[in-house]
C-alpha positions in Angstrom: -21.0 -3.3 11.5 -19.8 -0.3 12.1 -21.7 2.7 10.8 -20.1 5.3 8.1 -18.8 8.1 10.3 -16.9 6.0 12.3 -15.5 3.9 9.4 -14.8 7.7 7.7 -12.6 8.7 10.4 -10.9 5.6 10.9 -9.8 5.8 7.4 -8.5 9.2 7.5 -6.8 8.3 11.1 -4.9 5.9 8.9 -4.4 7.4 6.2 -2.5 10.0 8.7 -1.3 7.6 9.9 0.1 6.8 7.1 1.2 10.4 6.0 3.1 10.4 9.2 4.6 7.3 8.0 6.6 7.8 4.3 7.7 12.0 5.8 9.4 10.4 8.5 11.0 7.5 6.2 9.8 4.8 8.0 10.6 1.9 6.2 8.2 0.3 3.2 7.2 -2.8 5.8 5.4 -0.5 8.4 4.3 2.0 5.7 2.9 -1.2 3.6 1.4 -3.0 6.6 -0.6 0.3 7.1 -1.7 0.7 3.5 -2.6 -2.6 4.2 -5.2 -1.2 6.1 -6.3 1.4 4.8 -7.5 0.0 2.6 -9.5 -2.9 4.4 -11.0 0.2 5.8 -11.6 1.6 2.5 -13.3 -1.8 1.3 -15.4 -2.4 4.5 -16.8 1.8 4.3 -17.4 0.8 0.0 -19.4 -2.9 1.0 -21.5 -0.9 4.2 -22.4 2.1 1.9 -24.0 0.1 -1.1 -25.5 -2.1 1.2 -27.0 0.5 2.6 -27.7 1.8 -0.4 -29.5 -1.6 -1.6 -31.4 -1.5 1.5 -32.9 2.3 0.4 -33.5 0.7 -3.0 -35.8 -2.1 -1.5 -37.8 0.2 0.8 
């Protein structure tokens, strides 16, 4: 699994990519694909964070 900091950087990068695409009037389908990628990264981040919290509580 990826590290939290790495995922944070990826999330910010994809979020910026989506912002630029929207500002430039990029076709909705492409924005939707970027949005799906962002959603997936956020889900990965949340799961990793939850897993780390559970591990910390077990010790």
